[in-house]
Every structure is written in structure tokens, then in C-alpha cells.
C-alpha positions in Angstrom: 0.0 0.0 0.0 1.1 3.6 -0.6 0.8 6.7 1.5 -1.8 8.9 -0.1 -1.7 12.7 0.4 -5.1 14.2 -0.5 -5.3 18.0 -0.9 -8.6 19.9 -1.0 -7.0 23.1 -2.2 -8.5 26.1 -0.3 -11.5 23.8 0.5 -12.7 24.0 -3.1 -14.1 20.4 -3.0 -16.7 18.9 -0.5 -14.3 16.1 0.7 -15.1 14.1 3.8 -12.1 12.5 5.5 -14.4 9.9 7.1 -15.8 8.9 3.7 -12.4 8.7 2.1 -10.7 7.2 5.2 -7.8 9.6 4.6 -6.7 12.9 6.2 -7.4 16.0 4.0 -4.9 18.8 3.5 -6.0 22.2 2.3 -2.6 23.7 1.3 -0.3 20.8 0.7 1.9 22.8 -1.7 2.0 25.8 0.6 1.8 26.0 4.4 1.5 22.2 4.7 4.4 21.3 2.4 6.1 19.9 5.5 3.7 17.0 5.5 4.9 16.0 2.1 8.6 16.4 3.1 7.9 14.1 6.1 6.4 11.5 3.9 9.6 11.4 1.8 11.4 10.0 4.9 8.9 7.2 5.4 9.0 3.7 4.0 5.9 3.8 1.8 5.4 4.8 -1.9 3.8 8.2 -2.1 0.7 9.2 -4.1 -0.2 12.9 -4.3 -3.9 13.5 -5.2 -3.0 16.7 -7.0 -1.6 17.2 -10.5 -1.3 21.0 -10.6 1.9 21.1 -8.5 3.4 17.9 -10.0 6.6 19.9 -10.9 7.0 21.2 -7.4 6.5 17.9 -5.6 8.8 16.1 -8.1 11.5 18.6 -7.6 11.2 18.3 -3.8 11.5 14.5 -4.1 14.7 14.8 -6.1 16.2 17.0 -3.5 15.4 14.6 -0.6 18.3 12.9 1.1 16.5 9.5 1.2 15.8 7.9 -2.2 12.1 7.2 -3.0 10.9 3.7 -2.3 8.9 3.8 -5.7 8.3 6.5 -8.3 6.1 9.4 -7.1 2.6 9.0 -8.5 -0.1 11.7 -9.0 -3.9 11.5 -9.3 -6.2 14.3 -10.4 -9.2 14.1 -8.1 -10.0 17.8 -8.5 -10.9 18.4 -12.1 -11.9 14.7 -12.6 -14.2 14.4 -9.6 -14.3 17.2 -7.0 -15.1 20.0 -9.4 -18.5 18.9 -10.6 -22.2 19.5 -10.1 -22.7 16.5 -7.9 -19.2 16.5 -6.2 -20.8 15.5 -2.8 -21.4 12.1 -4.3 -17.9 11.6 -5.7 -16.2 9.8 -2.8 -16.6 6.3 -4.3 -15.2 7.7 -7.6 -12.2 9.3 -5.8 -11.5 6.1 -3.9 -11.6 4.2 -7.2 -9.1 6.7 -8.8 -6.8 6.3 -5.9 -7.0 2.5 -5.8 -5.3 2.1 -9.2 -2.1 3.6 -7.7 -1.6 0.5 -5.6 -1.1 -1.7 -8.7 2.5 -2.5 -9.7 4.0 -0.8 -12.7 3.4 -2.5 -16.1 6.2 -4.6 -17.5 8.7 -2.6 -19.4 8.5 -2.7 -23.2 11.3 -2.8 -25.8 12.8 0.4 -27.0 13.1 1.8 -30.5 16.2 3.9 -31.1 16.8 6.9 -33.3 20.1 8.6 -34.1 20.4 12.0 -35.8 23.5 13.9 -36.7 21.6 16.9 -37.8 21.8 16.4 -41.6 18.8 18.4 -42.7 17.2 18.8 -46.2 15.2 22.0 -46.6 12.8 21.6 -49.5 10.9 24.5 -51.1 11.1 27.8 -53.1 14.6 29.0 -53.2 14.0 32.3 -51.4 12.4 30.6 -48.3 14.6 27.6 -48.3 17.8 29.6 -48.5 16.6 31.9 -45.7 16.1 29.0 -43.3 19.4 27.4 -44.4 21.2 30.6 -43.2 19.3 30.5 -39.9 19.9 26.8 -39.2 23.3 26.5 -40.7 25.2 27.3 -37.5 23.6 24.3 -35.7 22.7 21.8 -38.3 24.3 20.3 -41.4 22.2 22.0 -44.0 21.2 20.9 -47.5 18.8 22.8 -49.8 16.6 21.5 -52.6 15.3 24.6 -54.4 12.0 23.8 -56.2 11.8 27.4 -57.5 14.8 29.4 -58.7 16.3 32.1 -56.4 19.6 34.0 -56.3 22.2 31.8 -54.7 24.5 33.1 -51.9 28.0 34.1 -52.9 29.6 31.6 -50.5 29.2 27.9 -51.0 28.8 27.0 -47.3 26.2 24.2 -47.9 25.0 22.1 -50.8 22.1 23.5 -52.9 20.3 21.2 -55.3 17.5 22.1 -57.7 14.7 20.0 -59.2 11.4 18.4 -58.4 10.8 15.9 -55.6 9.9 12.5 -56.9 9.7 10.6 -53.6 10.4 11.0 -49.9 10.2 8.3 -47.2 11.8 7.4 -43.9 11.9 8.7 -40.4 14.1 10.6 -38.0 17.7 9.7 -38.7 17.0 8.0 -42.0 15.1 9.9 -44.7 15.6 8.9 -48.3 14.9 11.8 -50.7 14.8 11.4 -54.5 14.4 14.3 -56.9 14.8 14.9 -60.7 17.2 17.5 -62.0 15.1 19.3 -64.6 17.5 22.1 -65.6 20.6 22.0 -67.9 22.7 23.5 -65.1 23.7 21.1 -62.3 24.1 23.1 -59.1 26.3 20.4 -57.6 28.9 21.1 -60.3 28.3 24.8 -60.8 31.1 27.1 -59.2 28.9 30.2 -59.6 31.6 31.9 -61.5 29.1 33.8 -63.5 30.6 33.1 -67.0 27.3 31.7 -68.3 25.4 34.7 -67.0 27.8 37.0 -68.8 27.6 35.3 -72.2 23.9 34.4 -72.5 22.5 36.7 -75.3 18.9 36.2 -74.2 19.5 36.9 -70.5 18.0 33.5 -69.8 20.4 32.9 -66.9 20.6 35.0 -63.7 22.2 34.6 -60.3 20.0 31.6 -59.5 22.2 29.8 -62.0 19.3 28.1 -63.6 18.3 28.6 -67.3 14.9 30.0 -68.1 14.1 27.6 -70.9 11.2 29.9 -72.1 13.8 32.6 -72.9 16.6 30.3 -74.1 17.1 30.2 -77.9 19.7 27.4 -77.9 22.7 29.4 -78.8 24.7 27.3 -76.3 27.2 30.1 -75.6 26.8 29.1 -71.9 27.9 25.6 -72.7 31.1 26.9 -74.3 31.7 29.3 -71.4 31.4 26.4 -68.9 33.4 23.9 -70.8 36.1 23.7 -68.2 33.6 22.9 -65.5 31.0 21.0 -67.4 28.1 22.0 -65.2 25.8 22.7 -68.2 24.3 19.9 -70.3 21.2 20.3 -72.4 21.3 16.6 -73.4 21.6 15.1 -69.9 20.1 11.6 -69.8 20.5 10.7 -66.1 18.5 13.2 -64.1 17.7 11.2 -61.0 19.3 12.3 -57.8 18.9 11.1 -54.2 20.3 11.6 -50.8 19.9 10.4 -47.2 19.1 12.9 -44.4 18.3 12.9 -40.7 15.7 15.7 -40.8 13.4 17.3 -43.3 11.9 20.8 -43.4 9.4 20.8 -46.2 8.3 24.3 -47.2 6.3 23.3 -50.3 2.6 24.2 -50.7 1.9 20.5 -51.4 4.1 18.5 -48.9 6.0 15.5 -50.2 4.6 13.4 -47.4 0.8 13.7 -47.5 -0.2 11.3 -44.6 -1.9 12.9 -41.6 0.5 11.5 -39.0 3.9 12.7 -40.2 7.0 10.7 -39.3 9.3 12.0 -36.5 11.9 14.4 -37.9 9.6 15.6 -40.7 8.1 19.1 -40.6 5.9 20.6 -43.2 4.9 24.1 -42.2 4.3 25.2 -45.8 4.6 29.0 -46.5 3.4 30.1 -43.1 6.3 32.0 -41.5 5.1 31.5 -37.9 4.8 27.8 -38.4 8.1 27.7 -40.1 9.7 29.4 -37.1 8.0 26.8 -34.7 9.3 24.0 -36.9 12.8 25.4 -37.0 12.9 25.7 -33.2 11.9 22.0 -32.9 14.5 20.9 -35.5 17.3 22.5 -33.5 16.6 20.1 -30.6 16.6 16.9 -32.8 20.3 16.1 -32.9 21.6 13.1 -30.9 20.2 9.9 -29.6 16.4 9.4 -29.1 14.2 6.6 -28.1 10.5 5.6 -27.8 8.6 2.5 -26.8 7.9 -0.3 -29.2 4.2 0.0 -28.9 3.1 -3.3 -30.6 3.6 -7.0 -30.6 3.0 -9.0 -33.8 2.3 -12.8 -33.8 2.7 -14.0 -37.4 1.3 -17.5 -37.0 -2.3 -16.3 -36.2 -2.2 -13.4 -38.7 -5.1 -13.7 -41.2 -3.5 -11.4 -43.8 -2.8 -14.0 -46.6 -2.6 -17.6 -47.6 -2.0 -19.4 -50.9 -1.3 -16.1 -52.6 -4.7 -14.6 -51.6 -5.2 -11.5 -49.4 -7.6 -11.9 -46.6 -7.6 -9.4 -43.8 -5.8 -6.1 -44.4 -7.5 -4.1 -41.6 -4.2 -3.0 -39.9 -2.7 -1.8 -43.2 -5.9 0.1 -44.1 -6.1 1.9 -40.8 -2.5 2.8 -40.2 -2.1 6.6 -40.7 1.7 6.5 -40.8 2.0 3.8 -43.4 4.2 1.9 -41.0 2.5 -1.5 -41.9 3.2 -3.2 -45.2 2.0 -6.4 -46.9 4.7 -9.1 -47.4 4.1 -12.3 -49.4 6.7 -15.1 -49.6 6.0 -18.5 -51.1 2.3 -17.7 -51.2 2.1 -17.0 -47.5 1.2 -13.5 -46.5 2.1 -11.5 -43.4 2.5 -7.9 -42.4 5.7 -6.1 -41.4 5.6 -3.1 -39.1 8.4 -0.5 -39.2 8.7 0.4 -35.5 10.4 3.7 -36.4 7.4 4.9 -38.3 4.9 3.6 -35.7 3.5 6.5 -33.6 1.7 4.3 -31.1 -1.9 5.0 -31.9 -2.8 1.3 -31.5 -5.5 1.4 -34.2 -4.0 -1.7 -35.8 -4.6 -3.8 -32.7 -8.2 -2.4 -32.4 -9.2 -3.5 -35.8 -7.2 -6.8 -35.9 -9.8 -9.6 -35.7 -7.4 -12.4 -34.6 -5.2 -10.6 -32.1 -2.1 -11.1 -34.2 -1.4 -7.4 -33.8 -1.4 -6.4 -30.1 -1.0 -3.1 -28.4 1.6 -3.3 -25.6 1.9 0.1 -24.0 0.6 -1.2 -21.7 -1.1 -4.5 -22.7 -4.8 -5.1 -22.5 -4.1 -7.5 -19.7 -2.6 -4.7 -17.6 -5.4 -2.3 -18.5 -7.8 -5.0 -17.4 -6.2 -5.0 -13.9 -6.7 -1.2 -13.8 -10.3 -1.4 -15.0 -11.0 -4.1 -12.5 -9.6 -2.1 -9.6 -11.6 0.9 -10.6 -14.9 -1.0 -10.9 -14.4 -3.2 -7.8 -13.5 -0.2 -5.6 -16.5 1.9 -6.8 -19.0 -0.9 -6.5 -17.9 -2.1 -3.1 -18.1 1.5 -1.8 -21.7 2.0 -3.0 -22.6 -1.6 -2.1 -23.6 -2.6 -5.7 -22.9 -6.1 -7.1 -26.1 -7.5 -8.5 -27.6 -7.0 -12.0 -30.0 -4.1 -12.1 -28.1 -2.1 -9.5 -26.3 1.2 -10.3 -23.0 0.8 -12.2 -20.3 3.4 -13.0 -19.5 4.6 -16.5 -15.9 4.4 -17.8 -14.8 7.4 -19.8 -11.8 6.3 -21.9 -9.6 9.1 -23.3 -6.2 9.8 -24.7 -3.4 10.5 -22.1 -2.5 13.9 -23.5 -5.2 15.7 -25.5 -8.1 13.9 -23.6 -6.7 14.7 -20.2 -6.3 18.3 -21.2 -9.9 18.5 -22.4 -11.3 16.9 -19.2 -9.2 19.2 -17.0 -10.7 22.2 -19.0 -14.2 20.8 -18.3 -13.4 20.5 -14.6 -12.1 24.0 -14.4 -15.1 25.3 -16.2 -17.4 23.5 -13.8 -15.6 25.2 -10.9 -15.7 28.7 -12.4 -19.1 28.5 -14.3 -21.2 26.1 -12.2 -24.5 27.3 -13.7 -23.3 26.4 -17.2 -21.0 23.5 -16.9 -21.7 20.3 -14.8 -18.2 18.7 -14.9 -17.9 14.9 -14.8 -20.8 13.2 -12.9 -19.9 11.2 -9.8 -20.5 7.9 -11.6 -18.3 8.7 -14.6 -14.8 7.5 -14.0 -12.1 8.7 -16.4 -9.5 6.2 -17.7 -6.5 7.4 -19.7 -4.9 5.3 -22.4 -1.9 6.3 -24.5 -4.1 6.9 -27.6 -7.9 6.6 -27.9 -7.5 4.5 -31.1 -5.8 1.7 -29.1 -8.9 0.6 -27.3 -11.4 -1.9 -28.7 -14.2 -4.3 -28.0 -12.1 -6.7 -26.0 -11.4 -4.1 -23.4 -14.9 -2.6 -23.6 -16.6 -5.9 -23.0 -14.1 -6.7 -20.3 -15.0 -3.5 -18.5 -18.7 -4.4 -18.7 -17.9 -7.8 -17.3 -16.1 -6.2 -14.4 -19.0 -4.0 -13.5 -19.0 -0.9 -15.6 -22.4 -0.1 -17.0 -21.3 1.6 -20.1 -18.2 2.8 -22.1 -17.9 6.4 -23.3 -15.0 7.1 -25.7 -13.7 10.7 -25.8 -12.3 11.6 -29.2 -10.6 14.9 -28.6 -10.3 16.1 -32.2 -6.6 15.4 -32.9 -7.3 11.9 -34.3 -6.8 10.8 -37.9 -10.2 10.5 -39.6 -9.5 6.8 -40.1 -9.3 6.3 -36.4 -12.6 7.9 -35.9 -14.2 5.7 -38.5 -12.7 2.6 -36.9 -13.8 3.4 -33.4 -17.3 4.3 -34.7 -17.5 0.9 -36.4 -16.3 -0.9 -33.3 -18.9 1.0 -31.2 -21.7 0.0 -33.6 -20.6 -3.6 -33.4 -20.5 -3.5 -29.6 -24.0 -1.9 -29.5 -25.4 -4.5 -31.9 -24.4 -7.2 -29.4 -25.6 -5.4 -26.2 -28.9 -4.5 -27.8 -29.6 -8.0 -29.0 -28.8 -9.3 -25.5 -31.4 -6.9 -24.0 -28.8 -4.6 -22.4 -29.5 -1.6 -24.7 -26.8 0.8 -26.0 -23.7 0.6 -23.9 -20.9 2.2 -26.0 -20.9 5.8 -27.0 -18.4 7.9 -29.0 -18.1 11.6 -27.9 -16.7 13.6 -30.8 -15.0 16.8 -29.6 -13.3 19.1 -32.1 -10.3 20.0 -30.0 -8.8 19.8 -26.5 -10.7 23.1 -25.7 -14.1 21.9 -26.9 -15.7 22.0 -23.4 -19.2 22.5 -24.8 -19.3 19.1 -26.5 -18.2 17.2 -23.4 -20.5 19.3 -21.2 -23.5 18.6 -23.4 -22.9 14.8 -23.1 -22.2 15.0 -19.3 -25.4 16.9 -18.8 -27.3 14.1 -20.6 -25.6 11.4 -18.5 -26.3 13.4 -15.3 -30.0 13.7 -16.2 -30.3 10.1 -17.2 -28.4 8.9 -14.2 -26.2 5.8 -13.9 -26.7 2.8 -16.1 -27.6 -0.5 -14.5 -25.1 -3.3 -13.8 -25.3 -5.8 -16.6 -24.0 -8.9 -14.8 -22.3 -9.8 -11.5 -18.7 -8.5 -11.6 -16.5 -11.2 -13.2 -13.4 -12.5 -11.4 -11.4 -13.6 -14.5 -8.3 -11.6 -15.6 -8.2 -10.2 -19.1 -5.8 -12.2 -21.3 -2.9 -11.1 -23.4 -4.6 -12.7 -26.4 -7.5 -10.6 -27.8 -9.7 -13.5 -28.8 -9.4 -15.1 -25.4 -10.4 -11.9 -23.6 -13.3 -11.3 -26.0 -14.6 -14.9 -25.6 -14.5 -14.8 -21.8 -16.2 -11.4 -21.7 -18.9 -12.4 -24.2 -19.5 -15.7 -22.4 -20.0 -13.8 -19.1 -22.4 -11.3 -20.6 -24.3 -14.0 -22.5 -24.8 -16.0 -19.4 -26.7 -13.2 -17.6 -28.3 -11.6 -20.7 -32.0 -10.7 -20.1 -32.7 -11.7 -23.7 -31.7 -14.9 -25.5 -30.1 -14.8 -28.9 -32.1 -16.0 -31.9 -31.6 -19.7 -32.7 -29.9 -18.8 -36.0 -27.6 -16.3 -34.3 -27.6 -12.5 -34.3 -26.6 -10.9 -37.6 -23.6 -8.5 -37.1 -22.1 -5.8 -39.3 -19.8 -6.8 -42.1 -16.6 -5.7 -40.2 -17.4 -8.1 -37.3 -14.5 -10.4 -36.2 -17.2 -12.9 -35.0 -19.2 -15.1 -37.3 -19.7 -18.2 -39.3 -19.5 -19.3 -42.9 -22.1 -20.6 -45.3 -21.2 -23.4 -47.7 -23.1 -24.1 -51.0 -23.1 -27.9 -50.8 -24.1 -28.2 -54.4 -21.1 -26.2 -55.6 -18.6 -27.5 -53.0 -16.4 -30.3 -54.2 -14.7 -30.8 -50.8 -11.3 -30.0 -52.3 -10.3 -28.7 -48.9 -8.5 -25.6 -50.3 -10.4 -23.6 -47.6 -8.9 -25.8 -44.8 -5.4 -25.1 -46.0 -6.1 -21.4 -46.2 -7.7 -21.0 -42.8 -5.1 -19.4 -40.4 -7.1 -20.0 -37.3 -8.0 -23.7 -37.5 -11.7 -22.9 -37.8 -12.1 -25.1 -40.9 -11.2 -28.8 -40.5 -11.1 -31.8 -42.7 -11.4 -35.5 -41.9 -8.4 -37.7 -42.8 -10.6 -40.8 -43.0 -13.4 -39.5 -45.2 -14.3 -36.4 -47.2 -15.9 -34.1 -44.6 -15.6 -30.4 -44.0 -16.2 -29.2 -40.4 -16.3 -25.8 -38.7 -15.7 -24.3 -35.2 -17.3 -20.9 -35.1 -15.4 -19.8 -32.1 -12.1 -19.9 -34.0 -13.4 -18.0 -37.1 -12.1 -14.4 -37.4 -14.1 -13.6 -40.6 -10.9 -12.8 -42.5 -12.4 -14.1 -45.8 -9.4 -16.2 -46.9 -11.6 -19.3 -47.3 -14.0 -17.3 -49.5 -11.1 -15.9 -51.5 -9.5 -19.3 -51.9 -12.5 -21.5 -52.8 -12.2 -22.4 -56.5 -15.9 -23.1 -56.8 -16.9 -19.8 -55.0 -19.0 -22.0 -52.7 -18.2 -20.1 -49.4 -19.7 -16.9 -48.1 -19.0 -15.2 -44.8 -21.9 -14.9 -42.3 -21.0 -12.3 -39.6 -23.1 -13.2 -36.5 -23.0 -13.9 -32.8 -24.2 -17.3 -31.7 -24.8 -18.9 -28.3 -21.9 -20.2 -26.2 -22.7 -23.8 -27.1 -23.0 -23.1 -30.8 -19.7 -21.2 -30.9 -17.8 -24.0 -29.3 -19.4 -26.9 -31.2 -17.7 -28.6 -34.1 -20.3 -28.5 -36.9 -20.3 -30.6 -40.1 -20.7 -28.3 -43.1 -20.5 -30.7 -46.0 -19.7 -34.3 -46.8 -19.7 -36.7 -49.7 -18.9 -40.2 -50.7 -15.3 -41.0 -51.5 -14.6 -42.1 -55.1 -13.0 -45.5 -55.5 -10.4 -46.3 -58.2 -12.0 -48.5 -60.9 -8.6 -50.3 -61.1 -7.7 -51.2 -57.5 -10.7 -50.0 -55.5 -8.6 -47.5 -53.4 -10.4 -44.3 -52.4 -9.0 -41.2 -54.0 -10.7 -37.8 -54.2 -14.4 -37.4 -53.7 -17.3 -38.6 -55.8 -18.5 -35.0 -56.4 -15.0 -33.9 -57.5 -14.6 -36.7 -60.0 -18.1 -36.2 -61.3 -17.4 -32.5 -61.8 -14.1 -33.2 -63.5 -15.7 -35.7 -65.9 -18.5 -33.3 -66.6 -16.0 -30.5 -67.5 -13.4 -32.3 -69.5 -14.9 -35.7 -70.3 -16.3 -34.5 -73.6 -13.0 -33.3 -74.9 -11.5 -35.4 -77.7 -8.3 -35.9 -75.7 -10.2 -37.9 -73.1 -12.2 -40.2 -75.3 -12.1 -44.0 -75.0 -9.5 -45.4 -72.6 -8.3 -42.0 -71.6 -11.7 -41.3 -70.0 -11.4 -44.4 -67.8 -8.0 -43.2 -66.6 -9.6 -40.2 -65.1 -11.4 -42.7 -62.8 -8.2 -44.3 -61.7 -5.8 -43.4 -58.9 -2.3 -42.2 -59.9 -0.7 -45.7 -59.6 -3.3 -47.5 -61.7 -3.2 -44.7 -64.3 0.5 -45.3 -64.8 0.1 -49.1 -65.0 -2.8 -48.8 -67.5 -0.7 -46.4 -69.7 2.2 -48.8 -69.7 0.0 -51.8 -70.6 -1.5 -50.0 -73.6 2.0 -49.0 -74.9 3.2 -52.6 -74.7 
């Protein structure tokens, strides 16, 4: 257990020490700072229930003679709980928020390293690019790619290239830039002696040392003047150029990298001088060694991306806003590769992955499950609620940075404008994740199993549009399930426009406060959320299905097309039981029978990747997104069967009756298979060879 220091700053919150079971300070960062200093000398980890003075308390801790037992932790109970319309009822919520601090820290994750020597390429119109080259040249190794001619400086203190960008890719410390030299003068060779300018009869060359081809009349006097250097060539064949750089400052109106989430080390402020200044200031600090967490874990063997040369699921590739995920096929087997240097940690790939092959790991869902469980258990035990139909808290999931800022703004507004802003209701418990896109139905249903009555997702306006679409689809899927089970709508997306959009959050909070808390769906579960997504999802669904007030239809509940849950439908008349689908299934949902031609299916294993549908040569398979009962999902079901076909020579079974009949129907009328040749189609491979040898003899 930790020592918790709770501060009701200037008595701005109606906190009761008896309700909380903790002493309450009113000026911990001022007159009562001695209480914090005394705690530093004790043998317990310290939790400060105040985030405003985080910097002060952290500095005091570093100055203490005795080292801390554990890292100093901070919890915001003021904006998140105490500053709200019904703050007098917030004690269970405050206890819940404090309870999470007693959990151990999550396991460390691998680190991704970056190294930058400060080699920067400035791309854009010459006048702007050269200006920033002069400003940054004292601190960075400057290179300029001038996309529009401009007079060059007299001194050659840094390389200046000209041309048009053809491609740019990479990340901090390793950008590969390619461009095309589209002018007869190569600035890499030009000495800026001015001889070409002096001799040009059309004045087509100026101090930019680029030829205005609209003015040029092909006298070629410049070529003669530059003969000793050879920088001018009107017949140049090889125009491609490329270079490797650590940093990029892109001043073009249309940036070379168009994705919404730009790679680290790449700045595209355009022509805005203020934005250019901000970018330049950041670039000056991007020299040296850098690191970030490796946010994901990828398990290739359960990935449903591709088999037999066919593409199945590509959800992670489609949703990635940094283009960090690529498709890779080798020997017909498909997988995905993630560039950890490009990954920005949004976690959307894990959210949309149906199999759990892509997992978010900062922290893992298993660790988040422990946090969610602690929040729910503490809140419910404090209010004495544990049976279906009783009041349950709402979990408000938000991004660690932008989402926290927005909720703090809401809390402050509730304090200063109490008639207009209600703050967070006492039953709404905020839960921060690294990025809102990293959370999906496995965690949401896990939260409901632990005792949360609903899940509200706060999208704070800085997300890629693809993330918003993905979360909306996931929410629709979750609500399709909870509605069918009789629980009603239990997942909601709250779409804010920015971290200052207090009105949107306040409007939703007022609705929740008026509606009051949702009801507990089922007795709180005791299981732990698993590392594997499918395992967590199955446990949570089984728990909610067990206590559902409404049974599923016998044929199952139809779900949206993007559902990771479902069955398949086989057209028995078209299916030849060739078993191509069995070989294509990455999850073992489709099974054959080694003793006789049978195709079986286990719905629980199916991730709706579509590889069976893509692979089937007869187009006899269709996906059927649905949710079935627990028993149906676990049961091995026979989808199709037929009689084996026996060799007319030796009687050994080979192939299936349907397959041979189909083959005979398709090619039996061809002249090449007339007479004895037709009978050979009815033989096994051994008898076919023997028959051919006999006929030749």
C-alpha cells in the first residue's frame, strides 16, 4: 500500500475525511508542504492527489536525502471528480481513482532507437529555403533542394540542389529523398563563377544559376563558357538524384509526405512564417540519440493477412495513418511487417485486428484489465452494488495527453461557471490510455464484465479520420451485441473538435447526469483479461451472454460486415470438398477428416478474414457475420460431406465422388479424353500409370 496525500485546495471540494478514510490537506503545496517532506522520509510509496503542483513535488522529491521507495505518483481528483455539479457524491469515484495507484507498474517494453547527426534537407522555393538554411546552418548540417529558382548566396557553405521531388520516405535519422534535376545547369557542379550569365544573349540565366528555358534560344554560348567545369548539359540523360538525411523541413505548398500522421523528424509548415519558425525551433533540438517505446507485438502465425497467394484481412494496413505497416508475401504466405520507427503508437492496428495477431503493448490489455477491474471493484464495493440491475459506473476512456487536457478544462469550467458546466458526474470514471484509437471491443466488454455499466469514448479532435471511423464501427458492433442481449446501447463515442471543446463534453455529461447511472449488466467477473485478444473477447462475451436478459435467436444474431465474429455458409451443391479452404484458414476454424471427405467448422475460431471465401475455386463459401450462443460457438459442426470415389482399377479411395463427377463433366467430352483416356480419369495415380504402360506394350 502507498501513502496517499489528498489535498482539498482552499477547500474547493466537498471532501469528507471519514468517507475517504484519509486525512485531507488544504494547502499541501504551501503551508502544509512539510507534510509532504515528512512523507519522503517514510518507507511507503507516495501518491499525491493533485496534479497541478506535479513539478514542485517532483523537484522536492529529487532534493530529498533519502531515495524514494517507488516512483512518485499523481492522481487528479480535483478536475476529474471534486469540481462537478454532484461532487458531494464523488467519494466512491475518488476512492476508485486512488485504488489504481496501488497496482504494480506495467512490465517494461522494448525500446526503438533513433540517431540524428543533424543532416537536414530543406525543400521549397529558393528564397524561403535559403533563408532557413542561413538560420539553421550554425547548428545543423544544411542541404537545400530549391524547387523554384532564387539567387544563390555568394559563398558555398552548404549544398544547394535544384529540381522536383519524386519521392520521400523514412523517419528521424534515415530519410531517403529522391528528386529529378530538370534544368541543364547542375548546381552540384556549378562554381557560380558567372561566366554563363555574362555570355547568354537572351539573359536567360541570372544569379539563381538556372536557365529560363522559355527565354533560351539554344545558342549554347553558356555551354562553351562552362566547358572547363561541365556544369551545363542540355542533353543530360541521367537526371535522377537522391540523398539520405536525418531531418526534413518541407516548405512546399503541397508537402512530399501527405499522410496525416507525419514521421518524426519531418516538418511541413508550408509557407506560413510563424509555423516555419516553430518547426525550425523544434528541429534544433533533434540532434543526438532518441528513443521511444515499441508499442506493438505481432504474432505472425495467427495473422489472417494472406494464404495461398490470396489476401484476406488487411485491416491493420488500411487503418495505419503513418504507413508503417506493409504487406509481405513469400512462397504464397502473407504476413505484415511493421516499421517500429514509423509507428507512432496509436494502436488502431490492434483495435481492428480480428485475430489478435497485432497487439498493443503500451501497456497491454491484460494490464489495462487490472486497472479497470480495480476501478470497478472499488467503486461498486463503496456503494454496495454487485447485482444485476443495481447502479454501475461509466468508464470514460480518453487519450493520455489531449483527452486529459480537455477533461481538465471541463473540470475548471465546472468550478468557475457552475451554472453552465456540470463537470464529470460522480458515476463517470475517467480512464486514460496512450491513444484513444488503441482501445477496442475486447477491453470494452471486459470493462462491462467487471461491473462498468457503459463505455464512453472521448475523441478529442486530434485523431486521424481513419481512427474515428474505426472506433465508430467498433462501437456500432458492440452496441449491436448489447442491444440484442437486452442490455441496450452501452458504448458511446463523444466527438470533440479540439482539446478546448468544453461545450461538446459538457453537453454529453449533462445528458448522463440527467439520465443517471446505467444498471449493472452482470455480477462482476473474477477472471483476468488475457494477453490474447480472442481469449479476452470470448471470456467477456460468455460472461455477458450467461446473464443476458434476452436470449439470442436460434440462428444467431446478424452482425455488421466488419465483425470479427461469425460463421460461414457453404453451398453444398457447388462445394467439391477439395479442402482448399482448410489449408487457407489461419485460425483452424475449418477442419477436414483424414478418413473420409468431410468439412467441419468451429465458429469460435473464425475471425471472418475471408481467406476461405477468396481461396475457394468453386466460389462456394460466403461469410456470415453473427453472434451465436456459447454452445454453438464451441461446437464442431459438419458443413459438408460426400462419398469417396474409389479407383476402378484397385478400388482404393482417392478424391471425392463429387469432385470426380465435376471433372468428368467439365473435360470428359474433350477429344483428348475419349475412349481409354476417360477411364484413366477414374483411376488413382498408380493405376493410371500401370494402365498407360500396358497400352503402350
